[in-house]
C-alpha positions as CSV (number, residue, x, y, z in Angstrom):
1,X,-1.6,-0.9,-9.5
2,X,-2.3,2.6,-10.8
3,X,1.4,3.5,-11.2
4,X,2.2,0.0,-12.5
5,X,-0.3,0.6,-15.4
6,X,1.1,4.0,-16.0
7,X,4.7,2.7,-16.2
8,X,3.7,-0.2,-18.5
9,X,1.8,2.2,-20.8
10,X,4.7,4.6,-20.8
11,X,7.2,1.9,-21.6
12,X,5.1,0.3,-24.4
13,X,4.2,3.6,-26.0
14,X,7.7,4.9,-25.9
15,X,9.0,1.7,-27.6
16,X,6.3,1.9,-30.3
17,X,7.1,5.6,-30.9
18,X,10.8,5.0,-31.1
19,X,10.3,2.0,-33.4
20,X,8.3,4.0,-35.8
21,X,9.7,7.6,-35.4
22,X,13.4,6.7,-35.8
23,X,13.0,4.9,-39.2
24,X,10.5,7.5,-40.4
25,X,12.9,10.3,-39.5
26,X,15.7,8.6,-41.5
27,X,13.3,8.1,-44.4
28,X,12.4,11.8,-44.3
29,X,16.1,12.7,-44.4
30,X,16.7,10.5,-47.4
31,X,13.7,11.9,-49.2
32,X,15.0,15.4,-48.7
33,X,18.3,14.4,-50.1
34,X,16.7,12.7,-53.1
35,X,14.6,15.7,-53.7
36,X,17.6,18.0,-53.7
37,X,19.5,15.8,-56.2
38,X,16.4,15.3,-58.4
39,X,16.2,19.1,-58.7
40,X,19.9,19.2,-59.6
41,X,19.4,16.5,-62.3
42,X,16.6,18.5,-63.8
43,X,18.8,21.6,-64.0
44,X,21.5,19.5,-65.6
45,X,19.0,18.0,-68.1
46,X,18.0,21.5,-69.1
47,X,21.5,22.1,-70.5
48,X,21.9,18.8,-72.3
49,X,19.9,19.7,-75.4
50,X,22.0,22.9,-75.9
51,X,25.2,20.9,-75.6
52,X,24.0,18.4,-78.2
53,X,23.5,21.2,-80.7
54,X,26.3,23.7,-80.1
55,X,29.5,24.1,-78.0
56,X,29.7,27.9,-78.5
57,X,30.7,29.5,-75.3
58,X,28.5,32.5,-75.5
59,X,25.4,30.5,-76.3
60,X,26.2,28.0,-73.5
61,X,26.6,30.8,-71.0
62,X,23.2,32.1,-71.9
63,X,21.8,28.6,-71.5
64,X,23.5,28.1,-68.1
65,X,22.2,31.5,-67.0
66,X,18.7,30.6,-67.9
67,X,18.9,27.1,-66.3
68,X,20.5,28.1,-63.1
69,X,23.3,30.4,-62.2
70,X,27.1,30.6,-62.5
71,X,27.3,30.1,-58.7
72,X,25.4,26.8,-58.8
73,X,26.2,25.3,-62.3
74,X,29.2,24.8,-64.5
75,X,29.9,23.1,-67.8
76,X,33.1,21.3,-68.5
77,X,33.8,20.8,-72.3
78,X,36.5,18.6,-73.8
79,X,39.6,20.2,-75.3
80,X,38.5,19.9,-78.9
81,X,35.1,21.7,-78.3
82,X,34.5,25.5,-78.5
83,X,36.4,28.4,-79.9
84,X,38.4,29.0,-76.9
85,X,39.8,25.5,-76.4
86,X,43.3,27.0,-75.9
87,X,42.5,29.1,-72.9
88,X,44.2,28.3,-69.7
89,X,42.6,27.3,-66.5
90,X,42.7,30.7,-65.0
91,X,40.6,32.1,-67.8
92,X,37.9,29.4,-68.0
93,X,40.0,26.4,-68.9
94,X,40.9,23.2,-67.0
95,X,44.1,21.2,-66.6
96,X,43.1,19.0,-69.5
97,X,42.9,22.0,-71.9
98,X,39.2,21.9,-72.0
99,X,36.7,24.8,-71.6
100,X,34.8,25.5,-68.4
101,X,31.8,27.6,-68.1
102,X,30.9,28.7,-64.5
103,X,32.6,28.0,-61.2
104,X,34.3,24.7,-60.7
105,X,34.1,23.0,-57.2
106,X,35.0,19.4,-57.9
107,X,38.5,18.3,-58.8
108,X,39.6,17.5,-62.4
109,X,40.1,13.9,-61.3
110,X,36.3,13.7,-60.5
111,X,35.5,15.1,-64.0
112,X,37.8,12.8,-65.7
113,X,36.3,9.8,-63.8
114,X,32.8,10.8,-64.9
115,X,33.9,11.1,-68.5
116,X,35.5,7.7,-68.3
117,X,32.5,6.0,-66.7
118,X,29.8,7.7,-68.8
119,X,27.3,8.0,-66.0
120,X,26.2,10.5,-63.4
121,X,28.1,10.7,-60.1
122,X,28.2,12.8,-56.9
123,X,31.1,14.3,-55.1
124,X,31.5,15.9,-51.7
125,X,32.6,19.6,-51.9
126,X,33.0,22.2,-49.2
127,X,29.5,23.3,-48.1
128,X,27.6,20.5,-49.7
129,X,27.7,18.1,-52.7
130,X,28.1,18.4,-56.5
131,X,26.2,16.4,-59.1
132,X,28.3,15.5,-62.2
133,X,26.2,14.7,-65.2
134,X,27.9,13.5,-68.5
135,X,26.4,14.7,-71.8
136,X,27.3,13.4,-75.2
137,X,28.2,16.0,-77.8
138,X,27.5,15.8,-81.5
139,X,31.2,15.1,-82.0
140,X,30.9,12.0,-79.9
141,X,33.0,13.4,-77.0
142,X,31.7,13.8,-73.4
143,X,30.9,17.1,-71.7
144,X,30.3,17.2,-67.9
145,X,27.6,19.4,-66.3
146,X,28.4,20.2,-62.6
147,X,25.5,21.2,-60.4
148,X,26.2,22.4,-56.9
149,X,23.8,21.2,-54.2
150,X,24.3,23.0,-50.9
151,X,23.8,21.3,-47.6
152,X,20.9,23.5,-46.8
153,X,18.9,22.1,-49.7
154,X,19.8,18.5,-48.7
155,X,18.4,19.0,-45.2
156,X,15.6,21.4,-46.2
157,X,12.4,20.6,-44.1
158,X,14.1,17.7,-42.2
159,X,14.3,19.6,-38.9
160,X,10.6,20.6,-39.2
161,X,9.6,17.1,-40.0
162,X,11.6,15.7,-37.1
163,X,10.0,18.2,-34.7
164,X,6.6,17.2,-35.9
165,X,7.4,13.6,-35.4
166,X,8.7,14.3,-31.9
167,X,5.6,16.3,-31.1
168,X,3.3,13.5,-32.3
169,X,5.3,10.9,-30.4
170,X,5.2,13.0,-27.2
171,X,1.4,13.5,-27.6
172,X,1.0,9.7,-28.1
173,X,3.0,9.0,-24.9
174,X,1.1,11.6,-22.9
175,X,-2.2,10.4,-24.2
176,X,-1.4,6.8,-23.4
177,X,-0.3,7.7,-19.9
178,X,-3.4,9.7,-19.3
179,X,-5.6,6.8,-20.5
180,X,-3.7,4.3,-18.4
181,X,-4.0,6.6,-15.4
182,X,-7.8,6.8,-15.9
183,X,-8.0,3.0,-16.2
184,X,-5.8,2.6,-13.1
185,X,-8.1,5.0,-11.2
186,X,-11.1,3.0,-12.4
187,X,-9.5,-0.2,-11.0
188,X,-7.8,1.2,-7.9
189,X,-10.8,3.2,-6.5
190,X,-13.0,0.1,-6.1
191,X,-10.1,-1.9,-4.7
192,X,-9.4,0.9,-2.2
193,X,-13.0,1.0,-1.2
194,X,-12.9,-2.8,-0.7
195,X,-9.9,-2.5,1.6
196,X,-11.6,0.3,3.5
197,X,-14.7,-1.8,3.9
198,X,-12.7,-4.7,5.2
199,X,-10.9,-2.5,7.7
200,X,-14.3,-1.0,8.9
201,X,-15.8,-4.5,9.2
202,X,-12.7,-5.6,11.2
203,X,-13.1,-2.6,13.5
204,X,-16.6,-3.8,14.4
205,X,-18.6,-1.5,12.0
206,X,-21.1,-4.2,10.9
207,X,-22.9,-1.8,8.6
208,X,-19.8,-1.4,6.3
209,X,-20.6,-2.3,2.7
210,X,-18.7,-1.8,-0.6
211,X,-20.2,-0.3,-3.8
212,X,-20.4,-2.8,-6.6
213,X,-18.5,-0.9,-9.3
214,X,-15.3,-1.1,-11.4
215,X,-14.1,-4.1,-13.5
216,X,-15.9,-7.4,-13.4
217,X,-13.5,-9.0,-11.0
218,X,-13.7,-6.2,-8.5
219,X,-17.5,-6.1,-8.8
220,X,-17.6,-9.8,-8.0
221,X,-15.3,-9.3,-5.1
222,X,-17.5,-6.5,-3.8
223,X,-20.6,-8.7,-4.1
224,X,-18.8,-11.5,-2.2
225,X,-17.7,-9.0,0.5
226,X,-21.2,-7.6,1.0
227,X,-22.6,-11.1,1.1
228,X,-20.0,-12.1,3.7
229,X,-20.7,-9.0,5.8
230,X,-24.5,-9.8,5.7
231,X,-23.7,-13.3,6.8
232,X,-21.5,-12.1,9.7
233,X,-24.3,-9.7,10.9
234,X,-26.8,-12.6,10.7
235,X,-24.5,-15.0,12.6
236,X,-23.9,-12.4,15.3
237,X,-27.6,-11.8,15.6
238,X,-28.2,-15.5,15.9
239,X,-25.5,-15.8,18.5
240,X,-26.9,-12.9,20.5
241,X,-30.4,-14.5,20.4
242,X,-29.0,-17.8,21.4
243,X,-27.1,-16.3,24.3
244,X,-30.3,-14.4,25.4
245,X,-32.4,-17.5,25.1
246,X,-30.0,-19.7,27.1
247,X,-29.7,-17.0,29.8
248,X,-33.5,-16.6,29.9
249,X,-33.8,-20.3,30.7
250,X,-32.0,-19.7,33.9
251,X,-34.9,-17.5,35.2
252,X,-37.1,-20.5,36.1
253,X,-34.6,-22.3,38.4
254,X,-33.6,-18.9,39.8
255,X,-37.2,-18.2,40.7
256,X,-37.4,-21.5,42.5
257,X,-34.1,-20.8,44.2
258,X,-35.2,-17.3,45.3
259,X,-38.5,-18.7,46.8
260,X,-36.5,-21.4,48.6
261,X,-34.1,-18.8,49.9
262,X,-36.9,-16.7,51.2
263,X,-38.1,-19.6,53.3
264,X,-34.8,-20.1,55.0
265,X,-35.6,-17.7,57.7
266,X,-33.1,-15.4,59.4
267,X,-29.4,-15.9,59.9
268,X,-26.1,-15.1,58.2
269,X,-26.2,-18.1,55.9
270,X,-29.8,-17.2,54.8
271,X,-29.0,-13.6,54.2
272,X,-25.9,-14.6,52.2
273,X,-27.9,-17.1,50.1
274,X,-30.6,-14.5,49.3
275,X,-27.9,-11.9,48.4
276,X,-26.2,-14.4,46.1
277,X,-29.6,-15.2,44.4
278,X,-30.3,-11.5,43.9
279,X,-26.9,-10.9,42.4
280,X,-27.3,-13.9,40.1
281,X,-30.6,-12.6,38.9
282,X,-29.1,-9.2,38.2
283,X,-26.2,-10.8,36.3
284,X,-28.6,-12.9,34.2
285,X,-30.7,-9.8,33.4
286,X,-27.6,-8.0,32.3
287,X,-26.5,-10.9,30.1
288,X,-30.0,-10.9,28.4
289,X,-30.0,-7.2,27.8
290,X,-26.5,-7.2,26.5
291,X,-27.1,-10.1,24.2
292,X,-30.2,-8.5,22.7
293,X,-28.5,-5.2,22.2
294,X,-27.4,-4.8,18.6
295,X,-24.6,-2.4,19.5
296,X,-21.4,-3.8,21.0
297,X,-20.8,-2.8,24.6
298,X,-17.6,-1.1,25.3
299,X,-15.8,-0.5,28.5
300,X,-15.8,3.0,29.8
301,X,-12.7,5.0,29.0
302,X,-11.5,8.5,29.1
303,X,-11.1,11.2,31.8
304,X,-13.6,10.8,34.6
305,X,-14.9,7.4,33.3
306,X,-14.4,4.0,34.9
307,X,-14.9,3.3,38.6
308,X,-13.2,3.5,42.0
309,X,-11.2,0.3,42.3
310,X,-10.9,0.6,46.1
311,X,-14.7,0.9,46.5
312,X,-15.2,-2.2,44.3
313,X,-12.6,-4.2,46.3
314,X,-14.2,-3.3,49.6
315,X,-17.7,-4.2,48.3
316,X,-16.7,-7.5,46.9
317,X,-14.6,-8.4,50.0
318,X,-17.6,-7.6,52.1
319,X,-19.5,-10.2,50.2
320,X,-16.8,-12.9,50.2
321,X,-15.7,-12.2,53.8
322,X,-18.9,-13.7,55.2
323,X,-18.2,-17.0,53.4
324,X,-14.6,-16.8,54.5
325,X,-15.8,-16.5,58.1
326,X,-17.9,-19.7,57.7
327,X,-14.9,-21.6,56.2
328,X,-12.4,-20.4,58.8
329,X,-10.3,-18.6,56.2
330,X,-7.9,-15.8,57.2
331,X,-8.0,-12.9,54.8
332,X,-6.5,-9.4,54.3
333,X,-7.2,-6.3,52.3
334,X,-4.5,-3.7,51.7
335,X,-4.4,-0.4,49.7
336,X,-8.2,0.0,49.5
337,X,-8.4,2.8,52.1
338,X,-8.3,5.6,49.5
339,X,-10.0,6.2,46.1
340,X,-8.3,4.6,43.1
341,X,-9.8,5.6,39.7
342,X,-9.3,3.1,36.9
343,X,-10.6,3.2,33.3
344,X,-12.7,0.0,33.8
345,X,-16.4,-0.3,34.2
346,X,-17.5,-1.2,37.7
347,X,-19.3,-4.4,36.7
348,X,-16.3,-5.6,34.8
349,X,-13.9,-5.2,37.7
350,X,-16.4,-6.8,40.1
351,X,-16.8,-9.7,37.7
352,X,-13.0,-10.1,37.5
353,X,-12.6,-10.0,41.3
354,X,-15.4,-12.5,41.8
355,X,-13.8,-14.8,39.3
356,X,-10.5,-14.8,41.1
357,X,-11.9,-15.0,44.6
358,X,-14.3,-17.7,43.5
359,X,-11.3,-19.7,42.2
360,X,-9.7,-19.4,45.7
361,X,-12.8,-20.7,47.4
362,X,-13.4,-23.4,44.8
363,X,-9.8,-24.8,44.4
364,X,-8.4,-24.4,47.9
365,X,-9.3,-26.2,51.0
366,X,-11.3,-24.6,53.8
367,X,-9.2,-22.6,56.2
368,X,-6.8,-21.5,53.4
369,X,-5.8,-17.9,53.8
370,X,-6.0,-15.3,51.0
371,X,-5.4,-11.6,50.4
372,X,-6.2,-8.8,48.1
373,X,-3.7,-5.9,47.6
374,X,-4.3,-2.7,45.6
375,X,-1.3,-0.7,44.5
376,X,-1.8,2.7,42.9
377,X,1.0,3.9,40.7
378,X,1.5,7.0,38.4
379,X,0.6,5.2,35.2
380,X,-0.9,1.9,36.3
381,X,-2.9,0.2,39.1
382,X,-2.0,-3.3,40.2
383,X,-4.5,-5.7,41.8
384,X,-3.0,-8.7,43.6
385,X,-5.1,-11.7,44.6
386,X,-3.0,-14.3,46.4
387,X,-3.7,-17.4,48.5
388,X,-1.9,-20.0,50.5
389,X,-3.2,-23.0,48.5
390,X,-1.3,-25.6,46.5
391,X,-0.8,-23.3,43.6
392,X,-1.5,-23.8,39.9
393,X,0.4,-26.7,38.3
394,X,0.2,-25.3,34.7
395,X,-0.3,-21.5,34.7
396,X,0.0,-21.3,30.9
397,X,-2.8,-23.7,30.4
398,X,-4.9,-21.9,33.0
399,X,-4.5,-18.7,31.0
400,X,-5.8,-20.3,27.8
401,X,-9.5,-19.7,27.3
402,X,-11.9,-22.6,27.7
403,X,-9.3,-25.2,28.8
404,X,-10.9,-26.0,32.1
405,X,-11.1,-29.7,32.8
406,X,-14.7,-29.7,33.9
407,X,-14.1,-32.4,36.5
408,X,-13.6,-29.8,39.3
409,X,-16.3,-27.4,38.2
410,X,-13.9,-25.2,36.3
411,X,-14.9,-23.8,32.8
412,X,-11.6,-22.3,32.1
413,X,-13.1,-18.8,31.5
414,X,-12.4,-17.0,34.9
415,X,-8.8,-16.1,34.2
416,X,-9.7,-15.3,30.6
417,X,-12.2,-12.7,31.9
418,X,-9.5,-11.2,34.0
419,X,-7.0,-11.2,31.1
420,X,-9.5,-9.4,28.7
421,X,-10.2,-6.8,31.4
422,X,-6.5,-6.0,31.8
423,X,-5.8,-6.0,28.0
424,X,-8.7,-3.6,27.4
425,X,-6.6,-0.9,29.1
426,X,-3.3,-2.0,27.6
427,X,-2.2,-4.0,30.6
428,X,-1.7,-7.6,31.2
429,X,-2.1,-10.5,33.7
430,X,0.6,-12.6,35.3
431,X,0.5,-15.7,37.5
432,X,3.2,-16.4,40.0
433,X,3.9,-17.7,43.4
434,X,2.6,-15.6,46.3
435,X,4.2,-14.8,49.6
436,X,1.6,-17.0,51.2
437,X,3.0,-20.0,49.4
438,X,0.3,-20.5,46.9
439,X,-0.8,-18.7,43.8
440,X,-0.6,-14.9,43.1
441,X,-2.5,-13.4,40.2
442,X,-1.3,-9.9,39.3
443,X,-3.7,-7.7,37.3
444,X,-1.8,-4.8,35.6
445,X,-4.3,-2.0,34.7
446,X,-2.8,0.7,32.5
447,X,-4.2,4.2,33.3
448,X,-3.1,6.1,30.1
449,X,-4.0,3.4,27.6
450,X,-0.4,2.7,26.6
451,X,0.8,-0.8,26.1
452,X,2.2,-2.3,29.3
453,X,6.0,-2.3,29.4
454,X,7.7,-5.6,28.7
455,X,8.8,-7.3,32.0
456,X,9.6,-10.7,33.1
457,X,6.7,-13.0,33.1
458,X,5.0,-12.1,29.9
459,X,1.2,-12.2,29.7
460,X,0.1,-15.7,30.7
461,X,3.6,-16.7,31.9
462,X,4.6,-17.3,35.5
463,X,7.1,-15.5,37.5
464,X,8.3,-18.3,39.7
465,X,9.6,-17.1,43.0
466,X,10.9,-18.9,45.9
467,X,8.0,-19.7,48.3
468,X,8.0,-17.7,51.6
469,X,6.4,-18.7,54.8
470,X,2.7,-17.9,55.0
471,X,1.8,-14.9,57.2
472,X,-0.6,-15.1,60.1
473,X,-3.8,-13.1,59.5
474,X,-6.0,-11.5,62.0
475,X,-9.7,-11.4,61.5
476,X,-9.8,-7.9,63.0
477,X,-7.8,-6.6,59.9
478,X,-10.6,-7.4,57.5
479,X,-11.9,-4.1,56.1
480,X,-10.6,-0.6,56.8
């Protein structure tokens, strides 16, 4: 916008300057020419009274000398006038036998034409122009006064005037450009601040506001933006409070569940139930604290941050293995025998594994085998959760957040939690067919924060592979 205003101002001012300066320059040149010929006419008029009185050569020479000079003026008398009418051209006469006083520059034809017309005329001569002024003598004949006007007098002051016009025009152009630039800055700066505020708000800086300055339209836009930002902050605060309140309502049934679990006595099922209740209470407390925290929570990142994926896998498999024993499921863990650092917070990875393993137990029949494999690469870590169940009929729909049917207890958020965890590192999630014959969910966790390379089976898509026979699992190969 700033440069657009400058260009428009430059173009308009240049056109105005040209429209006025060019005609004015031509007028100045004509005025200089008229001034030069007016001076020549005055010099010729000074000789006219003397010619009307006498045609004596000596007296006329003195008059010419007093009016101008022999170099700039000459008088052409007819043949019958003067004492020396018989002189030849070389000694002061002309071809018509008349007398000439001074230097002749025009041709005899020009002099004869002026005598015939009886009015003043101009003729081009080398180095300038000549004014031919007819004067009536007492005898009734016509004498011609020739006044030489050099080119320097015709253009005297024209160059200076044109230079002044050019300077004034340039000053007007520079001044208009400077004013347009200042106006552009006055308009662009608030617009730029509005853009920066929008970017900051989009990046999650909820305190971003825009100063209400500049033209009226931009001030109104800034007021609207600040009002929108305040509304966004209020809506987020209301949403956090609502999430906290809803989560807090779970404490009452959790308390009853914890008391009932405490009365179950001893046994694997009772211990498992009490552990599940305790974990559920911790998760509810975490949700409440997170919802009431005004600052957005971000996953750990950077050197030394994150967690040990192998340790989290072993811990969660230790929890789910007890339930697998009760349901007669064969299971396997591979690649979790050595530390594997990933830039993901420990609770986030645990939540993602619980979501996937919970889906296995929820959507496959008892006795269905499953496996968790952990692969550590140079730039990425891959977590595979596979099962021998019937598979997912529509993987793309399963990857869409909130599309759970609700009839089978699914909310449609489990795979979305996994997807957001992988995408937070620049990775992705794929759903395909496992070697067990059922579903395989592959979590690609990028270690250096770069975008995951494009491969077959784009995020949310399925790599359909030919089913392979399910392997036989041994309970003794549970945890390393």
